N, C-alpha and C positions, 0 to 999 in steps of 0.2 A: 270117420273119414273126413279130413280137413278140406274144405272147398276153397281153391285158390280164387282170388278176384280176378276178374277178366282184365284185359289190357286196357279198355276204356276207363274202368274204375281207377286203375293204377295211375293212369295219365291225369285223370281228373283230381286225384288227391295231390300229385306232385304240382299241378297248376295252382291249386288252392294254397299249398304250403308256400310256393314261391310268391304268390300275391301277397299272403299274410307277411311274409318275411320282407318283402319290398315296401308294403305299406308301413310296417314297423320301423324300418330304417328311415324312411321319409319322415314320419312323425317325430322320431327321436332327433333327427338333424334340425328339423324345424324348431323343436324345443330349445335345442342348444343355441341356435341362432337368436331365438327370442331372449333367452336368459343372458346371452353375451351382451345385450343392450341395457339390461336392467341397471347395472352399476353407474351408468352415465346419464340417467334420465332426470336426475334431480338438480341440476345446476342451471336453473332458469330456463329460458326458451331457446338458447344457443347463443353461439358466437356471433352470428351474423345480426346486423341490425334489421335485416329483412324478417327474421324469425320474430323479433319482438314487434315489428310493424304488423305482422300478421295477428298477433295477440291484440294490438291496438284496434286494428280494423274489425276483428271479431267482437270485440267489446262494443264498439260502436253500432255495428250491425245488430247485435243482440239487443242494445239499448233502444235504438230508434226504429228498428225494422226496416231500414233502407240499406241496401247492399252498399258496403264500403270496400274499395279495393286497397290492399295494403300498399300496392304500387301498380301502376299501369304497365301493361294492358290488363292486369288482373288475373286472378287465379281462382275463378268462382266455385269450382267444385270443392276443393278442400277448405276454401275460406267460408262457405256456406255451412260445412260441417262443424268447423271450428266455432262458428257463431252460435251453433245449437248447444254446445257444451262449454259456454262461457262460464267461469266462476269456479272451476274445479282445480285450477292450478296448471302450472306449466308440465308437471309429470304426466297428466293425462294427454295433453297435447303431444308430448314427445313420445308417448305410448303409441299414438296413432301412426307416426313415422316408422316405429319399431314393428308394428303389426303389417304395415305396407312392405317392409323389408322381408318379412317372413313370407308374405304372399308372393313377392318378386322371387325369392328363393324357390318357391315351390313351383311356380310357373316355369321358371328357367330349367330347374331339375327335370320337369316332365318334357320340356321342349327338347332339351339335349338327348333325353333318352329316347324320344320319338324319332329324332334325326339321326340316331345311331352312332352318337359320339361315344367313343370309348372312355371309360372311367368319367361318365357324366356326372356321377356324384361329387368328385373333386371340382368339376367345372362349376357346379352350383355353389359348393363351398366357397370357392375362390370369388365368386361374384358377391356373397354375403359378406366377405371379409376384406374386399378391396377397400383401401383406406377411405376413398371418397364415398363410397356406399355406406361402410360402417359408421363413420363420423356423422353423416347426414341422416342416419336412421336413429339418432339419439337426440334430435332436436326438432323444434317446431319450424319446419320449412317444407316446401311443396316438391322437392326433388324425388323423394322416395314415393310419394303419391303418383307422380307422373311415371316413374320407372315401373312401378307395379301395374298400372293400367297398360303401359307400352308392351310389357312382357306377357300380360294376359291376352292382349290383342295378337301378339306374334303366336302365342299358343293357339289361339282360334284360327289364326291364318293357315298354320301348318297343318291343321285339320280340315282345311277347306270350308270352315264355318265363316265365310266372308261377312256376313250380315252382322254376327257377333264381334268379329274383328274390327270392323268399321265403327261399331257404336263404342267399343273399348278403346280405340285409337282416339276418338272423339272426347271420350272423358279424360284420356291422358292430355290432350290439347286443352281441355278445361281446367287441367291442374297447372300446366305450363304450356303456353302457346307455342313455344318452339319445339314441342314434341311433333309438330307438323312436319319436321324434317324427315320423319320415318315414312312419310306417304310415298316418295319415289322409290326407296327400297322395296316397300311392301307391295307397290304396284309392279315392280320388276319381278318379285317372287310370284304374284299371280299369273303374270304373263308367261313365266317359264315353267310353272307347274300345273297348268291348266290345258286341256287339250282342244276345247271347244269353246265358242263365245267368249273369247278373251277380252275382246274390246268392250262387250256389253258388261262384263263383270268388272272390269276396270271403272267404267263410267258409273255404274251402280255404287260401287265402293266409294269413289270420289264424292258422289252425290249424298249419300248417306253420312259419311264422315263429316262433310260440310254442313249438312242440316243439323246434325246433333251438336256439332261444335257452335254453330250459331245460337242453338237453344240453350247451351251451357252459358254462353256469353250474354244472352238477352238481358239478365239483371244488371250487368255492367253497363250494357249499351243504354239501357233505360235511364240510368243515373248520369252517365258521362257522355252519351251521344257517341257518334262515330269517332269523336276524337279520342277514344279510349285506346285506339290501336297506336300507342306511342310508348316511349319510356324516357326516363331521365336518370342521370347519373352524377354524383356529386364529385366523382374522383376523376383525375386527369387520365388520359390514355396511358396504360402502363408501359414500362420499358420492355424491350425485347426479351431480357432475361427473365422478367416476371411472367411475361406471356408464355414462354417456353416451360418455365418451372410450373406453373399452374397447370398446364396441359398435360404434363407428364408426371413428375415427382409428386405434384399436389393430387393428382388422381390415383396413381398406382403405388406410390411409396418408391423409395430409391432402390431397393433390391429388384422389385418387379420391373421397374423402368430399364434398369440395366439388362436384365433378362430379355425384355422386349427388343432392345437394340441388337443384342446377340442373336435372337431368334429371327429377325428380320433378315440379316445377313446369311444366317444358316438356310432359311427358306429360299433366298434367291440363289445362293451358290449350288445347294442341292437340287434346285428346282422342286422343291417339296409342294410348291403351289399347284402342281399338275394333279395331285391327289383330289383336289376340290373341283366341282362342277363350275362352269363360267357363271351360272346363276348364283352360286354361293359367294363367288368372288364380287359379283355385282352388288349383292346384298350389303356386304362389308364395306367395299370401297365406295360405294354411292353414299353410304351414311357417313364414312370418314369425311368425304368432300363437303356433304350438307352440315355435318357437325362443325367442321373447322370454320366454315364460311360464316355460320351463325355466331360461333364463339369469337371470332375476330372482330365482329361488329361491336362487341363489348366484352373484352376478355378480362374480366375482373375476379371471377371466381372459378376454381377447379370444377365444381359441380356442374357448370354449364356444358361439359363435354361428358357427363356421366353416361349418356346412351351409348357412347363407344365401348364402354366396359363389357356388357353382356355379349354383344355382337363381336367384339374383339375376341373375347373368350371362345365363343362359337366358332369363329373363323379358324383360330389356332387348333381347336379340337378337330377341324376338318382337314388341316394340312400337316399336322404333326403326327407322329406315331404316339402310342400310348404312353410310353416311358417318358418322352420329352414333355407331352402334354401335362402329364401328371406332376412332374418337377416344376413346371411353369405354375401350375395351379397351387403348389405348396408354397412357392416363394411369394406368389401374390397374397396368399392368406397370412404368411409371416410378415408381410410388408407393413401390416397394421400394428405390429407389436414390437418392432425394433428399427433403428436407424431413422432418427427424426430430423427434421429441419424446421425451425420456426423462429419467431421474434423473441428477443430478450426483454422487450419493454416491460416495465414494471407494472403498467395498468392493463395492458391488452396482450401481453406476451405470454409465454408458457414457461412452466417449470422444467429445468434441465438439471442434470447431474453434474458433480464436479469436474467430471472428465470431458465435458462438452468443450468443443472448439468453437471460438467466436470470431466473427468477421463482420466489418461494416460494409454494406453494398447499398449504393444509391441512398446514402444518409440514413439507413437503418441497420441496427446491429442485429445479426442473426446467429443462430448457432447450430451446430451439427453435433448430435449426440447420439452415439452408437448404442447406448443403453436406453435411450428414450424411445417412446412409441407415439406414432401419430395420434392414436385415439386418446391416449393419456395427455398428450399436448393440448388437444382440443379441450378437453375437460378442464385442465388446470387453467387454461385461458378463459374460459367461461367463469371459473372460480374468481380469477383476478379481476374480471370486468365487473362481476357482481359486487365485490368488495369496494371497488372504486366508485360505482354509482351510489352504493348505500352510504359511503363516506360523504359524498357530495350532498345527498339528501340530509344527513345528520348535520352538515355545516350550514346548510341553507335554513335549517330550522332555527338557527340562532340569530339569523339576520332580521333586524327590526327596521329596515329602511327599504325604500324602493329600489329594486335591482332586477336585472334581466342577465340570463346566463346563456351563452351560445353553446349548444350541446352538439351539433353536428351529428356523427354516427352514434353518439350516446343517447340521442333524444327519445327514441322509442323505449329504450330500456328504462330511461329516467321516468317516463310517463307511467309505465307499468308498475315500476318499484314504488312510485309515489302513491299509487293506489293503495298499496298495502301498509302505508305508514299512517300513523295516527296524527302525526304533527301536520300543521297547515301553516304556511308563512306567506310572506309578501313578494316572494322571489317568482318571477316569471321564467319559464324555460322555452327557448326558441330553438328551431332547427338551425337555420343560419340567418343573418340579418344583413339586408342590403345597405349600401351607404346611406340611402334615404332614411331607412328604419333606425340605423345607428344615430343619425343626426336627430331623429325625432325623440329617441329615448333620451339622448343627451340633453336635449332642450327642455324636457319635462323633469329633469332631475333624477333620472335613474343612474344607478351605478351599473356599468356594463361589464361582465366577465366573460370569458371563454373557458371550456374545459381542455383537457390536455390535447395538444396538436391542432385545436380547432381555429385558432386564429389563421394558420396557413390555409386550411381548407375553406374557410369562409372568403378569404381573398380569392381562392381559385374558383369558387362557386359563382362569384359575382364579377370575376375578371378585374379586380382592382387590387391596390396594395396599401391598405390603410387600417385594417382592423386593429392592429396594435395601437394606433393613435387614438381610438375610442375607447378600448377595452383593456382590462387587465387579467392576468391568469387567476383562476380561481382554485382556492384551496392548496393545490400541491405546487402551482407554479410551473415553471419549465421541468422537463423530465431531468430527473436526478441522473 
């Protein structure tokens, strides 16, 4: 006679199987996210001069044992880690960002599931493959470090582990100081989701976040003093079109940006926003306000508004039905793989197909390529910049007279690439040169050169109009 298992055993087996299935799916997706980064980790430290600046600072910190910030106000958490691993090449540094993107994916996946978002898997996939996240998870820069700690903090927050959440938010601030913009939305969430001692919890959360953040920045303050809390920028304030482009298409890609516009009208007309609770709207809208405020102070890079991505996806998951939310997530994911817009510049532009459309905007030629992909554009741009800097170093090795080269945004990349060359020469490399330094070098018999486009930016940096009267174009001359 066969004995049938009781209901408790059956339910236990079902729960075990569900857990195993869910864990297996999560691990599989995490592996896919990680592997998707691998083809793009080997092209130097990244497109941005900041990526190469982090490598320079890590080298100096490793060499001298004194904390050097790649740029103020500093990014001490990830810069300290990088200094411990100096000497293993760009691939390892880029791998750190890729691993951070996997952890960000995992925390976001679990957060969406905890909050009851339908089709939470697609929401997490959309985060991992949003162009601004995908691109910056393949290079040495601090955006994915900050995003990972921010989402870990949010995961702890929704589980009411406020101590862990505050510490993790402080670590995000230690990676990028503007992660502090998450504090008001997170405090609003605490106020809306706790039933007692709200003010006490908020005060303790702020105090712990502040204390750990200060501890993170202590090595920076020790070296730079309280003047560390500043920033500098060699570029002029962008045009309105650039500001809008970087905050929209530069973040989401063209298909997803168009979808966002359509969905916002749909949400307003259909009053879909009523599906979400007021505190959910506060979390998203307060972050949008804080993010745009910080972005408009220095609207130079799309990654400056990266924090909008996960919380924008979360908000849409709360106000849209499953069908519309899934369609949006799929379009976001596909946005990394087709319809690209970028520069055609031979030295710092991207590769494009023969069917690309070209147009000059603000004295820069750009292209729209329906067959191109943002992630591929970023990779080919990195390759082009590597070829240019290596050609510069090859040419300077032939110079046997005193010379100085104005490098501008090529400076950090030149320094790192120079470390890997065996040739040494008499050429000096400078970031930018003031009129006084131009006079000085000219007076002691140096030949002065500038790299592609840097005569214009040297003038902008020092607010004068005379670089060309002191210096000549180096190697390639004006752009072809």
